[in-house]
C-alpha positions as CSV (number, residue, x, y, z in Angstrom):
1,M,20.2,5.7,4.7
2,L,23.3,3.4,3.0
3,K,24.7,4.0,-0.1
4,E,26.4,1.3,-1.9
5,T,30.1,2.8,-2.8
6,E,31.1,-0.4,-4.5
7,P,29.9,-4.0,-4.6
8,G,29.7,-5.3,-1.0
9,K,30.6,-1.8,0.5
10,L,27.9,0.3,2.3
11,K,28.4,4.0,3.3
12,V,26.0,5.7,5.7
13,V,25.0,8.8,4.1
14,G,22.3,10.1,6.7
15,T,19.2,9.4,8.6
16,G,15.5,9.8,8.2
17,F,12.1,8.3,9.7
18,Y,9.1,6.3,8.5
19,L,5.9,7.9,7.8
20,T,4.1,4.6,7.1
21,C,5.0,0.8,7.8
22,Y,4.9,0.1,4.2
23,G,8.4,2.1,3.3
24,L,7.4,5.8,2.8
25,F,10.2,7.8,4.5
26,V,11.2,11.4,5.1
27,S,14.8,12.7,5.2
28,A,16.5,15.9,4.6
29,G,16.9,16.6,0.8
30,H,20.8,16.9,0.8
31,V,20.9,13.0,2.2
32,L,18.6,11.8,-0.6
33,E,20.3,14.0,-3.3
34,D,23.5,11.8,-2.4
35,L,21.5,8.7,-3.5
36,V,21.0,9.9,-7.0
37,D,23.0,8.2,-9.6
38,R,23.2,11.2,-12.1
39,E,25.0,9.3,-14.9
40,N,21.6,7.1,-15.3
41,N,19.2,9.6,-13.7
42,K,18.1,7.1,-11.0
43,V,18.2,6.1,-7.5
44,A,21.7,4.5,-6.8
45,T,21.9,1.2,-5.2
46,A,20.9,2.3,-1.5
47,N,19.0,1.1,1.3
48,I,17.5,2.1,4.7
49,C,17.5,0.0,7.7
50,H,14.5,-1.4,9.1
51,S,14.8,-3.1,12.5
52,E,12.8,-5.7,14.4
53,P,13.4,-7.1,17.8
54,E,16.8,-8.8,17.3
55,E,16.8,-8.1,13.5
56,V,17.9,-5.6,11.1
57,H,16.5,-5.6,7.5
58,L,17.9,-3.5,4.7
59,R,15.2,-2.1,2.5
60,Q,16.0,-1.3,-1.0
61,I,15.1,2.4,-1.8
62,L,13.1,2.4,-4.9
63,R,12.3,6.1,-5.5
64,I,12.9,9.6,-4.2
65,S,11.6,12.8,-4.4
66,V,13.3,16.1,-3.1
67,F,12.3,19.7,-2.6
68,N,15.3,21.6,-2.7
69,E,14.0,25.1,-1.5
70,L,13.0,23.4,2.0
71,D,15.9,20.7,1.8
72,I,13.5,17.8,2.6
73,G,12.8,14.8,0.7
74,I,10.4,11.7,0.6
75,G,11.2,8.3,-0.6
76,Q,9.6,4.9,-1.0
77,A,11.6,1.7,0.3
78,D,10.6,-1.8,-0.9
79,H,7.6,-3.3,1.1
80,Y,9.5,-5.7,3.1
81,A,6.5,-7.3,4.5
82,D,6.1,-9.2,1.2
83,R,9.4,-10.7,2.1
84,F,8.8,-11.2,5.6
85,P,4.9,-11.6,6.3
86,D,5.3,-12.4,10.0
87,T,6.8,-9.0,11.0
88,R,3.9,-7.0,9.0
89,R,1.3,-7.0,12.0
90,S,3.7,-6.0,14.6
91,T,5.4,-3.2,12.8
92,C,2.0,-1.8,11.6
93,A,0.4,-2.2,14.9
94,R,3.3,0.0,16.7
95,R,2.7,2.8,14.3
């Protein structure tokens, strides 16, 4: 996961893995908590990397839910296949 600390600057805050090729992912709860903009009570500008052969896409994180008791969280990234339809079949087929 990458969090925008200021315009044009990204900071790696943790890792996770996809559950679906449509952007549903899991990470440690404390990692996702770091992505919360407490002042505005929403997800800060943050991305998760999605790679294809010879390409890396930054997918915006749209929403998260954290289960503090278990230190686990689940999130939804944008559906990049809408922007890159040629990658949809190959990505979903590998999952």
